[in-house]
N, C-alpha and C positions, 0 to 999 in steps of 0.2 A: 192634344195635338197641336204642334207647331205650326198652325195656318197665321197668316199675318193678312189685315182688312185695313184699307185705307178708305174712311168716307167722309167724302166731301172736304179732302184737306187742302188748306190753304196755307200760304207762308208770304209775310210782307215782312219788308225791313222799311218801316217808317209807311210811308203812304205809298211805295212802290211794292205791286203785288208780284211776286216771282213764281210761283206756283199757282193754280188757279182752280181750285175746287177739284181736284183729281180724286177717283176712285179706284181700286183695283181689289182684288180678291186673290190671295197666294194662297194654294194647298199646301197641304202637310208633305214633306219632302220633295214639293217642286222647286227646279232650278228655274228661277227667273232673271233675267238680264235687263236691266233698263238700259236704254241706248238712245243718243242722240248726239247734235253737236253741241259745243260747248255752249255753255249758259242755257241751256234748253231745261235746267233744273233737275237732273236726275242726279247728282250728287247731293242738293240738298235735300230731296225726297228720301234717301239712304239716312242722310243725317237725322231725319226728323224721326225714322224710325227708329234709328239707334239712341236718340234722346240727346244726341248732340246740338241739335238744332229745336227750338220751341217750336209747336206748330200755332199758325195765328186763329185758323178755325176748323170745324172738322175733328174728326175722331180715329184715332190709331189703334187697333186693336193686335196684342199678340194671343193667339188662342181665343179664349171668351174675354180676356182682360182688356179693358180700356187702359192704356197706358202713357196717355197724354201727359200725366202729371209724376209719373216714376223717373228717378234719375237711371241713367245708361246701367249702373251695376245691378238695378233691382228688373231689369228685363229680361234677362237670361240670354243675352244675345253676345255674340263675339265677333268684332269687326277686324278685318284685314284690311291695311292701309298702304296705300301707294308707294309710301317710302320706309314700308317694313317697321318701324317704331320700336326696335331692338335695343335693349340696354348694352350700350356698347362695352361696360366695366363687368357685365356677367358672361359666364359661360352659356351655350346653348341650354346644355340642361338646367341651368337656372334661370335662363329666361322663359323656359318654357313652363317651369313651375313654380315660376314668381306670383302669377295671380291665385295659386293655390295656398300658396305660402301667405300670402297677406290675408287669406281668409280661414287662416288657422287650420288647415288642414293637417293630418298626424303626416310625418317623414314618410310612414309606408304607402300611404297613400297617393302622396304628391310623387314617389319614385315610382309606383305602379302606372300612375296617370303618364308620366314622362316617357315611361318605355312603351307604353301602348302607343302614344303620338309618334315615337321616334320608329317603331316598327311600321305603323300605317305609311309614314314619309320617305323611310330609307334613311333616319339621322344617326342612327347608331355609330358608327365611326367619326362622327361631327361632335358629339355630346361635350366634348371637353374644348374644344375651340371657342374662341371669342368671335363676335361678328365680323372684325376686321380680316379676321381669317377666311372668311367665308367667301362665295361667288355671288353674284346677284341672286341667281336660282336657288342656291342654298339659303341664302337668308330669306327668300320668300317663302321657301319650304318651312324654315323656323317659325316665321310670321303665321303662318297657317296650322303649325303643331301647337302653338300658345294658344293660338284659337280652340282647338279640338279640345284640351286636355279639360275645358270649363264644361264639356257637353251641354253647350247652349242649345236651345231651342231654336234658334235662328243664326247663321252665319250671312254677315254681312260682309261684301267685298266692294273697294272704293277704288276702281281700276287698278289692280293689284301688279297687272304685268306693264304697264305703260313705261317702266325705269329698264325693261330688260330689252336684250336684242331680239331680231326678228326670230331667229335658233331658238331661243330660250323662250321666247312666249309662245311658240309651238309646242315645247315639250312641257310647258308647266299648265297649258292649257289642257294636256293630258293628265298631269300631275291632278289637277283640280276635278277634271271629269272622273277619275278613279276615287279622290276624296270623298266626292257626292256618293259614288256608290257604295263605298266602305262605311261613311258614318250614317248615312240614310235620314238627314235631315234635312230643313229648308234652306234654302241659300238665295239670297236676293243680291245680285252683282249689278256692278255699275261698269261702263266702260262707252268709249268713244267710238271703239273698233267694231264694226259693224261685222267682221270676219269672227270675232271672239264671240259677238252676241249668236253667229249662226251655228258655230261649232259645239257651244257651249249649252245654249238655252233650252230647257223645254218648252218654256213661252216665252216670246220676246216682247216688251214694251216699248214703244218707239215714241221719244218725247220730242216734243217743239215749243220753243216759247212758253215753257209752263204748264203745257197740255199735254195730254197722253192722245196721241194722233192713231195707233191701232197698236191693239194686242192681238197675237195668234203666234203659232208655233214657227218656227223658221221658214216650214215649206209654206205655209200659209201667207206670209207676209212677203216670200219671195215671187210666189206666183199669184197673189189677188192682192197688189199693193191698194189701199184704198184711196190714194190720192198721188200726185207727181211727187210730192216730195218724198213720201215713203219709196216709190218707184227709185226716186234717183239717188235714195242714201242707203237701200239695202242692196246688197250684190257686188260683185267684184269683176268686171267693172260694172258702172253705173248702168241703169238702164239708159237707152237712147231715147229722147223725147223730141218730137220735131211737130211745130206747129202745122195746122193744115185746116181743109175746110171740105165739109161734105158735099159730094155732087154726084146724083147718078149712082148711088152706093159704092162708091169710091172715097178715098182721102186724096183730095187734091193738096200738093204742097207749093212753096211760095216759088221753085225753079221751073214749076211746069208739070214734074213727074206726079203720078199717083199710084194708089195700091188699094185693091179691095178693102173693102169694110171687113174687119175681122168676122168670123162666124158668128162669135159669142155675142157680138154687136148689131148683129143685123135686124134691120125692125127698130132700132133703138135711137135712130138717130135719123133727122131729116134734112132735106136739101138747104144750103146755105148755113148750117151750124159749126161754129169754129170747135176746133178739137185739137188735143194734143195726141199725136198717135204715138203709142211707146212699143218699145220691143228690146230684149237683152240681145248681148253680143251671140250667144249662142242660139238664138232663133234666125240669125242670119250668116249662112255659109258657102263657101265656094263649091260649085259643083266638084263630086270627088273628094270632098275633103269635109263631108258632114257625118253625123253619127246616122247609124241607120233606123231611121225614122219613118213612118208613114203620116200621111197628113195633107192639110190643105195647103198647096205649095204655091208662090207667086215667083216667077224669074224676073231676074234684075239685074244689071251690070254695074258693077263697080270700079269706078279708078280709084286704086290704092297709094294714097301719099306715103305711107309707111307701114312697115311690118315689125312688130315685136317679137322675135321668137322667144318662146318661154319651154323648149324641148319638146314635149308630146303635142305641141299646138304653139299656134302663132294669133297675137291680137293683130287685126289689120285695121289700122286707121283711114278713113274716107270721109267723102260727103254726100250728103243725101237729104232732099227735101231743102236745102238750102241752111243744112247744120252740118256741124261735125259729129260723124257716128265711129262706132267700133263695131267691127265683127269677128267672128272667131274661125281659125283653120284648125282643124284636125289632121292628123298626120301631115303636118307641113312642108312644104317644098320652098325654096328660096323666092321671094316675091321681089321686085323693084319697084320703086317708085315710079309711078306713071303707068302701071300694067293695069291693063282691064281685066276683070275675072268676073265669069261668069257665073251668078250667086243664086241661093233658093232662100227665100223667106217663108217661114214658118206661121201663116197668118193665125191658125187657131191659137198660137199662142202669145199674140200682138194684143194690146191695148189701146182702149181710147179713155179719154180724160176730156172734163168739160175745160174749155180754155180759161174761162173766167175763174172760176172756181178751184179748179186744179183736182176735182173728185172724180173719181173713177165712174164709169157710165154703165159697168155692168149688171147695176140695179140687183 
């Protein structure tokens, strides 16, 4: 069983600690994405799993085996890098089979494994080309194929799509998801792109400053962020976050406007408490341009600064509570700057966070 377990794992460079005693259990055949801003420790964590970085404290297990002292080649893992790391003088076929060749596998075994990988990733017509003759997306598929031929217990991906353009990234996300369905093995994937995390992961591990902040399914971290960092990091556009104060079961903002305390937080806050009120763009929509949903609604007017048309919807930029915010408009019409729109705020999907700690007050 290709489980991966991290127990109190610490990484130090000299006196500087960059990963602070993290714990993580990854199930067999699970697709887990480590996500967070640059410098959060996600790539360092992946490299410790791979054996490319020594751990300073704690234990890493693959299956039931502690692998702290094992070199990468003995961990039965395959890693796909951001820069593909293909051998430029070799053909695609030779790149795919190289790891098996140096492992002294038979010619027949290598050919069969290369053909299997080519079939899975649609590389048959590219086998005699060199990397210089391939597009970025094709090179990335070759890099994945080179990992497949080894039949590893665990696939490790280190920001593999960051060098591709937006269209190719979308295509390769689909390819990687299909790959996981076909090879049925454990995948640990690192990215700074929260869209990749949301679309690929069975579970997302959100990191900040060398700590794990939240672990959950994409829906869990999107709908129930544990703090303002997760709320602002996950989701596109990010959650609107506005400072306010509780007064008579309402949240009062610096510009004098107010909204009722969201139903999930009723009775959990007292007058005078400083909070951060959070809501996503698709929770605030102009009347007549909402998704058909029932719920606890609060009417408010928005003066629109700018509309960003996105085809079937528009993102509306406005201000509320003394902060710049974004709302979403379905089935949009042209909106001019300065126009006032009557909107509905879905209170049951709003959040309250403690103003000092940033922690959710959901309880």
